[in-house]
C-alpha positions, 0 to 999 in steps of 0.5 A, spaced: 047 618 757 048 612 762 050 613 769 056 608 768 058 612 761 058 618 765 062 616 771 067 613 766 069 619 762 069 623 768 073 619 771 078 617 765 083 622 768 084 619 773 086 612 771 092 609 770 095 607 763 094 600 764 087 601 767 085 605 760 088 600 757 083 595 761 078 599 760 080 600 752 081 592 752 073 590 755 070 595 751 073 592 744 071 585 746 064 586 748 063 588 742 065 582 738 060 577 735 056 572 739 060 565 739 057 561 734 057 554 738 055 550 731 062 553 728 065 549 734 061 543 732 063 542 724 070 544 726 070 537 732 067 534 727 072 534 721 077 534 726 075 526 729 074 525 721 081 527 719 084 522 726 080 517 723 082 517 717 090 518 719 089 512 725 085 507 720 091 508 714 086 512 709 090 518 710 099 519 711 100 524 715 106 529 712 111 532 717 113 539 719 120 539 715 116 536 708 111 541 709 117 547 710 121 544 704 115 545 700 113 552 702 120 555 701 123 551 695 
């Protein structure tokens, strides 16, 4: 067991609820998979393509009210 982990375990009772929540958040966040920059790049390219299509008139946008009506009816 590392010294850092041992210190956290030994002192966990001295932490407030907010501090415990912060420790839990930090631990869970550290388990997340590394961010894939290629995914961001792909989304950026798709967004740019869609914007160009809208601006050029190649495709027509749909209003939020039209979308809601289709979903609810």
